[in-house]
N, C-alpha and C positions, 0 to 999 in steps of 0.2 A: 925762548922757544921759536924755532925757525918755522916759517910757513912753507908748506909743500906746494910747489907750483905744478900745475897740471902739465903732463907730458904732451907735447905737440908733435903730431905726426908730420914731419917736414915733407915727406913724400906726398902726402895728401894735400899739404898746404901749397906745394908747388904745381899741383895739377891745374892746367888752364880751365877756365870756366867754359862750358859748352856755348857755342855761339848760336844765336837764334837762327832757325832755318830760313833760308832766303826764299822769298816768293818770286819765282821767276815769272816773267810776262806771259809765258805759255800757260801756266796754271791759272792765272787770272782770266785769260781768254777762255780757257776750258770751263771755268765756273760760269762764265757769262753765256757761252755759246751752247754748251752741252744740253741744258734743258730744252732749248729750241730744237735741237737735233732729235731729242727723244720724242717730241710731239710732232715733228715734221712729217713722218709717214702718214699720220691720220689726215693732215691737211692736204698732202699731195694726193692721196686716194680720193678724198672728198672733192678736191678740185677737178680730178680727172673723171670720176664717175658720178659726181653729184652736181657740182656747180657748173661745169662746162656744158653738160647736156641741157641743164635748165636754161642757161643763157642762149644756147644755140637753138633751143626750141622757140624761144621768144623771137629770135632772128628769123627762123623759118616761117613763123606765123605772119610775117609781114610780106610774104611772097605768095604768088599763085604757083605753088610748088607741088608738082605731081611726080610720082615715081618715074625715074628715067629721064626727067627733064634736064637738058644740058644748060639752058639759060633761062631760069624761072624769072617771070616778070614781077617787078616790085609793085605791090598794090597798097602798101601802107596798112591802114586799119580796116580795109574792106572786109577781111575775114571776120573781124569782130562785129562789124555792122550786120553782116549776113547772119552771124550767130544770134544776135539779138532778135532777129525776125524769124529764126528757125523754130517752128512749132515742135519738131521732134526733139530738139535739144531741151526745150522747157518741159516736155513730157518726161524725158529721161532724168532731168533734174528733180522733178516731182517724185518719180519712182525712187530715186536715190535717197531723198530725204525721208520718204515714207518707210522704206526698208530700214534706214538708219535709226529712226525713232522707235520702230517696232522691235529692233534688235538691241540697241545700246541701252535704252532705259531699263527694260526688265533684266537685262544681262548684269548690269552693275548692282541693282538691288538684290538679285538672287545671289550674286557673287559675295556680297557682304554678309548675307544670311548664312550661306554655306561656310564662309570663313569663321563666323561666330560659332557655328556648330562644331567645326573641326578644332576650334580652340578649347573646347571643353575636354574633360577627362573621359575620353571614349576608349573602349577596348579596340585594339588593333588600329590605333590612330594612323600609323604609317600606311597601312593598307587602304584606309579610307582616303588619305591624301593622295596616294598614287592612283586610286580609282577615279577621282574627279579629273585627273589629267589625261585619262585614256582617250576621251573624245578628241583632244587636241592632237595627240600623236597618231591617231587613226588616219587612214588615207582619205583625202577629201573627195576623191572620185567615188570610192566605196560609200562614203557618207551621203553623197548626193544621190546615188542610186537607191540607197535605203530610204531616204526621205522622199524620193520620187515615187517609190512604191507605197509608202505610208500615205502620201497625199494623192494617190491615184484617183482619178475621177470615177471609176467604175468599181474596182475591187480593192481600193485602198482601205487600210485599217481605220483611218480617221473618219472616213465617210461611213464605215460600218458602225462605229461607235455612235456617230451622230444619228444614224437611222434608228439605232436601238433606243435612243432617248426621244425619238419623235421629231428630229430636225431633218429636213430634206438634205440630200447630198449636195455638195458644193463642187463645182468644177474648179479645182485649185490652180489650174494652169490658164484657163480662159478668163477667169475673174481677176480684176486688177487687185482688189484688196486681198482676195484669197491667195493669189500668187505671192504677194508681199508677205503675208503671214507665213507661208510655207518656207520662203527663202530666209526670213528672219528667224524661223525656228532652227534652221540649219546653222545659222551664225551663232545663235544662243547656245545650241548644243555643243558647238566646237570651242567657244571662247569663254564660257562661264567658268569652267573649272580652272582654266589658266589664270583668269583674273582673281578667282577666289584664293588661289595660293599666294598671289602677290599681296592681297589684303591680309591673309593669314600671317605672312611674315611680318607685316607692319603691326598687327595685333600683338604678336609675341614680343615685339620690341617695346611695348608699353610697360613701364615699371610696375611690378606687382604691388609695390607699396602704395601706389595711388588707389588701386582697387581695394586693398585692405583698409586704408583709411576711410574710404567711402562706405565700406561694409560696416566699420565700427560706428560710423555716423548714422547708420540705419538705412542706407540706400539699397533699394532692391535691384534685381538683375536688369530690369528695363531702364531704371533710372541711371544705373552705372553705364549701360550701353549707350544711351543717348547723351548723357552729360560728360562721360569720360572717354569712352572708346571712339565714338564718331568724331568728336573734335580733335582727338589726337591722331586720327587717321587722315586728317585733312591733306597733308602733302601726297600721301599715297593715292587718295581718291582723285586728286587733281591729275596725277600722272595717269591713272587708269582711264579717267574720263577723256583726257586729251588724246591718248593713244587710241581709245575706242572711236573717237571722232574721226581721227585721221584714217583709221582702217575702215570704218563704216562708210565714209564718203568715197572710198576707193574700191568698193566691193565689185568684184569681177567674176571670180571663179564660180561662185554659187549660182548666180543667174545664168552664166554661160553654160554650165552643165545641167541646169534645171530644164532647159529646153530640150525636148526629146530628139530633135534633129541635130542638136549640137551647134546651132547657128548663133549669130550674135545679134539677131533682131529683137530678142527679148519677147517672144510671142508673136502671134499673128498680127496684133495691133500694137506692138511694142509696149504691152501692158506692164512688163517688168524689166524693160531695158534700162540699165543704169547709164550714167554719164561715161564711165570707163568703157562699158560695152559699146556705146555709140562712138566713142573715140576710136576703139579698135575697129569697128565696122568702117568708119570713115578712112582710116589710115591704111588698113591692110586689105580691105575689100573694095572700097571706093578709090583707093590709091591717091587720095588728096592729102598730102602731108602738110601743106600750109594750113588748111582748114582744121585738120586734126590737132596741129600745134596750138592753134587758137583755143580749141576746146580744152586742151591740157592746161594752158595758162589760166583760163577762166576758172577751171576746177581748182587749180593750185591756190588762187586768190580766195575762192570760196572756203576752202579747207582752212586756210590761215584765219579768216574772219570768224568762222564758226568755232574753231578750236580756241581762239582768243576769247570769244564770248563765253564759251563753257568754262574757261579758266576763271574769268571774272565772276561768273555766277557761283561757281563752286567755292571760290575764295570767300565770297560774302555769305553764302548759305551755311557752310560748315564752319562753325566757330566754337 
């Protein structure tokens, strides 16, 4: 019995094997260089409009540099020594921190509570979520005019309510603490909804299985909120607190527009003049660019220090 040998396709057998693709030096260079080219525009823009002005401001702060000066005199650290002895700067720094504390702390707490409410099964949830963002998109000038009328010393709605409950009216512009409360109220009204949506997005990213497991174990709503939700919101809370710190210590527009005359003095006795307002007054009204640059650099270092401190406190507190 003869064995049947398989038929071999000689045409296919004679076909040459495909050669591996050559890796040309240009393709290797492209793989190494192209990622840097993709991210280069950011660093170019950051260097042009971020890093260079920052370093140039430090350079200007070492000179007695006034607007229009052709040959400013080098004075070293004299601007910083003058700044340490400047009583108006320390008052502006106190006003800045006072407004920052009155605005940022309640703002973050209320933002978390609003986010927790919006995370529930509400009717017309999209409408509610859009509604909390309306103060953020509203005109800041219009917002300042409205709050200026609400906190008016004579016919303001706030004083009318206070008089109705037996509290004497407050001059919200002449009083230091009263003006800080009024300005902080504007900041809270504008930014609370914005921060609540950021926190809401983080809440919705928490796995539902974690809450279901805690519910099976008998955990109530408050226990789940403090033991599951808040610890898992830690990265978002750090982000919100740091950004609120940076924005709160640079507050400018609200106190600028809160003054009826629109000046940058922050009231007759500078009772609500912030550091940025004082910087603006020094640079563009006093025309002393060297001294204003020293104010800017001191504020920059203070913001870095306070933001870093808030980062460490939040990192340890929320676990």
